[in-house]
C-alpha positions as CSV (number, residue, x, y, z in Angstrom):
1,M,-18.9,-27.6,-6.1
2,S,-17.4,-24.3,-7.1
3,S,-20.7,-23.1,-8.5
4,L,-22.4,-23.9,-5.2
5,R,-19.7,-22.0,-3.3
6,S,-20.1,-19.0,-5.6
7,T,-23.9,-19.1,-5.1
8,L,-23.5,-19.1,-1.3
9,R,-21.1,-16.2,-1.5
10,R,-23.6,-14.2,-3.6
11,I,-26.4,-15.0,-1.1
12,H,-24.0,-14.0,1.8
13,R,-23.2,-10.6,0.2
14,R,-26.9,-9.9,-0.2
15,L,-27.8,-10.9,3.4
16,L,-24.9,-9.3,5.3
17,P,-22.7,-6.3,4.7
18,E,-19.0,-7.0,4.0
19,S,-17.2,-7.0,7.4
20,D,-14.1,-8.6,8.7
21,E,-15.7,-8.6,12.2
22,L,-18.9,-10.4,11.3
23,G,-17.9,-13.1,8.8
24,W,-20.3,-16.1,9.0
25,T,-21.0,-15.8,12.7
26,P,-24.5,-14.3,12.3
27,Y,-25.7,-17.6,10.7
28,L,-24.4,-19.5,13.8
29,W,-26.3,-17.2,16.1
30,L,-29.5,-18.4,14.4
31,I,-29.2,-21.6,16.3
32,Y,-30.8,-20.0,19.3
33,L,-34.1,-20.1,17.4
34,S,-34.2,-23.7,18.4
35,F,-35.5,-22.5,21.8
36,L,-38.8,-21.8,20.1
37,Y,-39.2,-25.4,19.1
38,F,-37.3,-27.2,21.9
39,S,-40.2,-27.7,24.3
40,W,-42.4,-29.3,21.6
41,F,-40.3,-32.5,22.0
42,F,-41.4,-32.8,25.6
43,R,-45.0,-31.7,25.4
44,S,-48.2,-33.3,24.2
45,D,-50.4,-30.2,24.4
46,V,-48.9,-28.3,21.5
47,T,-51.8,-26.5,19.7
48,R,-52.1,-25.6,16.0
49,L,-52.3,-21.9,17.1
50,E,-48.9,-22.2,18.8
51,V,-47.4,-23.9,15.8
52,G,-48.8,-21.4,13.4
53,M,-47.8,-18.3,15.4
54,T,-44.3,-19.7,16.1
55,V,-43.6,-20.6,12.5
56,T,-45.0,-17.3,11.3
57,S,-42.9,-15.3,13.8
58,T,-39.8,-17.1,12.6
59,I,-40.5,-16.2,9.0
60,I,-41.0,-12.5,10.0
61,F,-38.0,-12.6,12.2
62,L,-35.4,-13.5,9.6
63,P,-35.8,-10.4,7.4
64,L,-35.8,-8.2,10.5
65,Y,-32.7,-10.0,11.7
66,F,-30.6,-9.4,8.6
67,Y,-32.0,-5.9,8.2
68,G,-30.5,-5.1,11.6
69,F,-27.0,-5.8,10.4
70,W,-27.3,-3.2,7.6
71,N,-28.6,-0.3,9.7
72,R,-27.3,1.6,12.7
73,G,-28.8,4.1,15.1
74,M,-32.4,5.0,14.8
75,R,-32.9,3.0,11.6
76,G,-31.5,-0.1,13.4
77,L,-34.1,0.6,16.1
78,I,-36.7,-0.7,13.6
79,A,-35.2,-4.2,13.7
80,I,-35.0,-4.1,17.5
81,I,-38.6,-3.0,18.0
82,G,-39.9,-5.5,15.4
83,I,-38.0,-8.5,16.9
84,A,-39.1,-7.5,20.5
85,L,-42.8,-7.3,19.3
86,L,-42.5,-10.9,18.0
87,G,-41.3,-11.9,21.5
88,A,-44.1,-10.0,23.2
89,I,-46.8,-11.4,20.9
90,V,-45.7,-15.1,20.8
91,G,-44.3,-15.3,24.3
92,P,-47.6,-15.9,26.2
93,I,-48.3,-18.9,23.9
94,N,-44.7,-20.2,23.5
95,W,-42.3,-19.3,26.3
96,G,-39.3,-20.0,24.0
97,A,-40.1,-16.8,22.2
98,S,-38.2,-15.0,24.9
99,C,-35.1,-15.6,22.7
100,Y,-36.5,-12.8,20.5
101,F,-35.7,-10.3,23.3
102,I,-32.2,-11.6,23.4
103,Y,-31.8,-11.1,19.7
104,A,-33.2,-7.6,20.0
105,A,-30.7,-6.8,22.9
106,G,-27.9,-8.1,20.7
107,F,-28.5,-5.3,18.2
108,I,-27.8,-2.5,20.7
109,G,-24.2,-2.8,19.5
110,Q,-25.4,-1.0,16.4
111,F,-25.7,2.3,18.4
112,N,-22.7,4.6,18.3
113,R,-23.3,6.0,21.8
114,I,-23.8,4.4,25.1
115,R,-26.9,6.3,26.2
116,P,-29.3,5.2,23.5
117,A,-27.9,1.6,23.8
118,L,-28.7,1.6,27.6
119,L,-32.1,3.2,27.1
120,T,-33.0,0.6,24.5
121,L,-31.8,-2.3,26.7
122,A,-33.8,-0.9,29.6
123,G,-36.9,-0.6,27.4
124,L,-36.6,-4.3,26.4
125,H,-36.3,-5.3,30.0
126,A,-39.3,-3.2,30.9
127,V,-41.5,-4.9,28.2
128,V,-40.5,-8.3,29.6
129,I,-41.2,-7.4,33.2
130,V,-44.5,-5.7,32.4
131,E,-45.7,-8.6,30.3
132,T,-44.6,-11.1,32.9
133,L,-46.5,-9.3,35.7
134,A,-49.6,-8.6,33.6
135,M,-50.0,-12.2,32.3
136,D,-48.4,-14.1,35.2
137,L,-45.8,-15.7,32.9
138,P,-43.4,-18.3,34.4
139,F,-39.6,-18.2,35.0
140,P,-38.6,-19.7,31.6
141,F,-40.1,-16.6,29.9
142,W,-38.6,-13.7,31.9
143,A,-35.3,-15.1,33.2
144,P,-33.4,-15.7,29.9
145,P,-34.0,-12.2,28.4
146,L,-33.2,-10.4,31.6
147,L,-30.0,-12.3,32.2
148,F,-28.7,-13.2,28.8
149,G,-30.1,-10.2,27.1
150,S,-28.0,-8.0,29.4
151,I,-24.9,-10.1,28.8
152,V,-25.3,-10.3,25.0
153,G,-26.2,-6.6,24.7
154,A,-23.3,-5.4,26.7
155,A,-20.8,-7.8,24.9
156,N,-22.0,-6.8,21.5
157,Y,-21.9,-3.1,22.3
158,Y,-18.3,-3.5,23.6
159,F,-17.1,-5.4,20.6
160,S,-18.8,-3.1,18.2
161,Q,-17.0,-0.1,19.8
162,Q,-13.7,-1.9,19.6
163,A,-14.4,-2.6,15.9
164,R,-15.2,1.1,15.3
165,K,-11.9,2.1,17.0
166,R,-10.0,-0.3,14.8
167,V,-11.6,1.2,11.7
168,Q,-10.8,4.7,12.9
169,L,-7.2,3.7,13.6
170,R,-6.8,2.3,10.1
171,L,-8.4,5.4,8.6
172,G,-6.1,7.6,10.6
173,Q,-3.1,5.5,9.5
174,D,-4.2,5.8,5.9
175,E,-4.5,9.6,6.3
176,V,-1.0,9.8,7.8
177,R,0.4,7.8,5.0
178,R,-1.4,10.0,2.4
179,L,-0.1,13.2,4.0
180,A,3.4,11.8,4.3
181,A,3.4,10.8,0.6
182,M,2.1,14.3,-0.3
183,A,4.8,16.0,1.8
184,E,7.4,13.7,0.3
185,R,6.2,14.6,-3.3
186,E,6.4,18.3,-2.5
187,R,9.9,17.9,-1.0
188,I,11.1,16.0,-4.0
189,G,9.6,18.7,-6.3
190,R,11.4,21.4,-4.4
191,D,14.7,19.5,-4.3
192,L,14.6,18.8,-8.1
193,H,13.7,22.4,-8.8
194,D,16.6,23.6,-6.7
195,L,18.9,20.9,-8.2
196,L,18.0,21.3,-11.9
197,G,16.7,24.8,-12.1
198,H,20.1,26.5,-12.3
199,T,21.7,23.7,-14.4
200,L,18.9,23.8,-17.0
201,S,19.1,27.6,-17.2
202,L,22.9,27.3,-17.7
203,I,22.5,24.7,-20.4
204,T,19.9,26.9,-22.2
205,I,22.2,29.9,-22.2
206,K,25.2,28.0,-23.4
207,S,23.2,26.3,-26.1
208,E,22.0,29.7,-27.4
209,L,25.6,31.0,-27.3
210,A,26.9,28.0,-29.1
211,Q,24.3,28.5,-31.8
212,R,25.3,32.1,-32.3
213,L,29.0,31.2,-32.3
214,F,28.7,28.3,-34.7
215,E,29.1,30.4,-37.9
216,R,31.6,33.0,-36.6
217,D,33.8,31.0,-34.2
218,P,33.4,27.2,-34.5
219,E,36.1,26.6,-31.9
220,A,34.4,28.7,-29.3
221,A,31.1,27.0,-30.2
222,Q,32.7,23.6,-29.7
223,R,34.0,24.7,-26.3
224,E,30.5,25.7,-25.3
225,L,29.1,22.4,-26.4
226,H,31.8,20.6,-24.4
227,D,30.8,22.7,-21.3
228,I,27.1,21.7,-22.0
229,E,28.2,18.0,-22.0
230,Q,30.0,18.4,-18.7
231,V,27.2,20.3,-17.0
232,S,24.7,17.6,-18.2
233,R,26.8,14.8,-16.9
234,K,27.2,16.4,-13.6
235,A,23.4,17.1,-13.4
236,M,22.7,13.4,-14.2
237,E,25.0,12.3,-11.4
238,E,23.3,14.7,-8.9
239,V,19.9,13.4,-9.9
240,R,21.0,9.8,-9.5
241,E,22.4,10.6,-6.0
242,A,19.1,12.4,-5.1
243,V,16.9,9.6,-6.4
244,S,18.9,6.9,-4.6
245,G,18.6,8.9,-1.4
246,Y,14.8,9.0,-1.8
247,R,14.6,5.3,-2.3
248,A,16.7,4.5,0.7
249,V,14.7,3.1,3.7
250,G,16.3,3.5,7.1
251,L,15.8,1.3,10.1
252,A,14.2,4.0,12.1
253,S,11.7,4.7,9.4
254,E,10.9,1.0,8.9
255,L,10.4,0.7,12.7
256,A,7.6,3.3,12.5
257,N,6.1,1.4,9.6
258,A,6.3,-1.9,11.6
259,R,4.5,-0.3,14.5
260,L,1.6,0.9,12.3
261,A,1.3,-2.5,10.6
262,L,1.3,-4.5,13.8
263,E,-1.1,-2.2,15.7
264,A,-3.5,-2.3,12.7
265,H,-3.6,-6.1,13.1
266,D,-4.1,-5.9,16.9
267,V,-0.6,-7.2,17.7
268,R,1.0,-5.7,20.8
269,F,4.3,-4.0,19.8
270,D,7.3,-3.5,22.1
271,Y,10.6,-2.3,20.9
272,R,14.0,-1.0,22.0
273,F,16.2,0.8,19.5
274,D,19.7,2.1,19.7
275,A,19.4,5.4,17.9
276,R,23.1,6.0,17.0
277,P,23.7,6.4,13.2
278,L,24.4,3.4,11.1
279,P,26.4,3.1,7.8
280,T,24.0,3.7,4.9
281,E,24.2,0.2,3.4
282,A,23.8,-1.6,6.8
283,D,20.9,0.7,7.7
284,Q,19.1,-0.1,4.5
285,T,19.8,-3.9,4.8
286,L,18.5,-4.1,8.4
287,A,15.5,-2.1,7.4
288,L,14.6,-4.6,4.7
289,V,15.1,-7.5,7.1
290,L,12.8,-5.9,9.6
291,R,10.2,-5.3,7.0
292,E,10.2,-8.9,5.8
293,A,10.2,-10.2,9.4
294,V,7.2,-8.0,10.4
295,T,5.4,-8.9,7.2
296,N,5.7,-12.6,8.2
297,V,4.4,-12.0,11.7
298,V,1.4,-10.1,10.3
299,R,0.5,-12.6,7.6
300,H,1.5,-16.0,8.9
301,A,2.3,-16.0,12.7
302,Q,-1.2,-15.2,14.1
303,A,0.7,-13.6,17.0
304,E,-0.7,-11.5,19.9
305,S,2.6,-9.7,20.6
306,C,5.8,-8.8,18.8
307,R,9.1,-7.5,20.2
308,V,11.8,-5.8,18.2
309,R,15.2,-5.1,19.6
310,F,18.2,-3.4,17.9
311,R,21.5,-3.1,19.8
312,R,25.3,-3.0,19.1
313,E,27.5,-5.8,20.3
314,G,31.1,-4.7,19.7
315,S,31.5,-4.1,16.0
316,E,28.2,-5.8,15.1
317,G,24.6,-4.6,14.9
318,V,22.1,-7.1,16.2
319,L,18.4,-7.0,15.2
320,E,16.0,-9.3,16.9
321,V,12.3,-9.8,16.0
322,S,10.3,-12.2,18.2
323,D,6.6,-13.1,18.4
324,D,4.4,-15.5,20.3
325,G,2.6,-16.9,17.3
326,R,2.9,-20.2,15.6
327,N,6.0,-21.1,13.6
328,A,4.8,-20.2,10.1
329,T,7.5,-17.5,10.0
330,L,10.1,-20.3,9.8
331,D,9.1,-21.3,6.3
332,E,11.9,-20.4,3.9
333,G,9.3,-19.6,1.3
334,H,8.2,-16.7,3.3
335,G,11.2,-14.4,2.6
336,L,13.9,-15.8,4.9
337,T,16.0,-16.8,2.0
338,G,16.0,-13.2,0.8
339,M,16.9,-11.9,4.3
340,R,19.8,-14.4,4.5
341,E,21.1,-13.4,1.1
342,R,21.1,-9.7,1.9
343,L,23.0,-10.3,5.1
344,D,25.5,-12.7,3.5
345,R,26.5,-10.1,1.0
346,L,27.6,-7.8,3.8
347,G,29.2,-10.6,5.9
348,G,26.2,-10.9,8.2
349,S,24.2,-13.9,9.4
350,L,20.6,-14.9,10.3
351,E,19.6,-17.1,13.2
352,L,16.3,-18.7,14.1
353,Q,15.1,-20.0,17.4
354,T,11.9,-21.6,18.4
355,G,10.2,-22.3,21.7
356,E,7.6,-20.3,23.5
357,R,8.4,-17.5,21.2
358,T,9.8,-17.5,17.6
359,L,13.0,-15.5,17.5
360,L,14.7,-14.2,14.4
361,R,18.2,-12.6,15.0
362,A,20.1,-10.8,12.3
363,R,23.8,-9.9,12.8
364,L,25.6,-7.5,10.6
365,P,29.2,-6.1,10.8
366,L,29.4,-2.4,11.2
367,P,32.9,-1.6,10.0
368,D,32.4,2.2,10.0
369,L,31.1,2.2,13.5
370,E,33.2,4.2,15.9
371,E,32.6,3.4,19.5
372,P,32.6,6.4,21.8
373,A,35.7,6.8,23.8
374,D,33.9,8.1,26.9
375,P,31.9,5.3,28.6
376,T,29.4,7.9,29.9
377,T,28.7,8.9,26.4
378,A,28.3,5.3,25.3
379,G,25.8,4.7,28.1
380,D,23.8,7.7,27.1
381,A,23.6,6.5,23.5
382,D,22.4,3.1,24.6
383,M,19.6,4.8,26.4
384,A,18.3,6.2,23.1
385,W,15.6,3.6,23.0
386,S,11.9,3.8,22.5
387,R,9.2,1.7,23.9
388,S,5.5,1.4,23.0
């Protein structure tokens, strides 16, 4: 069974380009070829010529069909013209060949611009109309390609454009991440240079001095070595503090990452965020909870929308993440245990609610929070929200 599955995958990779948008649906669309043979079950006048031309056209159609998925623009036009020619040649003998015009119209989604797509669709319709008038072909030949060809062509062009926009969005997000990582590396390099440059120069000078004093004044050399030890220890502490600062992930930063992740998976994102500063440990803990919650929404919930809210209630910070997907996010194996443990260590709690929407609510004490004395100031701080 596994060998059969692997064989089918290899055939699939050769027939169709890798695409999250296509999947296996192009094989399902081949069911419309049945229109070529449907009328035979109700007719007694089927000739050998009709059978031969119909079967031959199907054999020629399949390579053109799969070729169309690999090529765009003018190269893809080859598949459209070839398939339309099959419909024009076989149509007068077998009216079901009008399905070829619908297949041809479906490939206008391979064009990047609307003008060539419309011109191609108009050309297909013109061929159908001219052939119908010239050969006095009946309603079953010209109606399906004019009606369904327009619908299928327009729908495929729309969905192809949406797919391209999603690809461009992902590429843009990757570029933003790459530039952000590059800027962060440069910043770390500058910080470490400023932090260690003077210290290492001082250690070098004192080491050279201690080496010269070692024979003449051992006590002075020992003092220099002691100073070197103290400077080194201090430098190590400063580096540790700097590195821990780099590793820290804040709630505001994680909120931006959540927006990118959700939009990349076509999940509508809405958020409100109290922008007043948080204690460092609480900020990092809530950021990790938000990351885990959003990851669950993306991977398991199959949601169409996600809402994130962060507010202060007295001396507590409250983070809420809700989605309209299925309840896969409630599985403890999907990271909820880790969230709960992080919150428990700081005296917080985690709540789950189900219904129309799945709601995850994290509460965390904020002992270092100082409420503004002026209520006007507090109101202004509460308005420091963002919405997408």
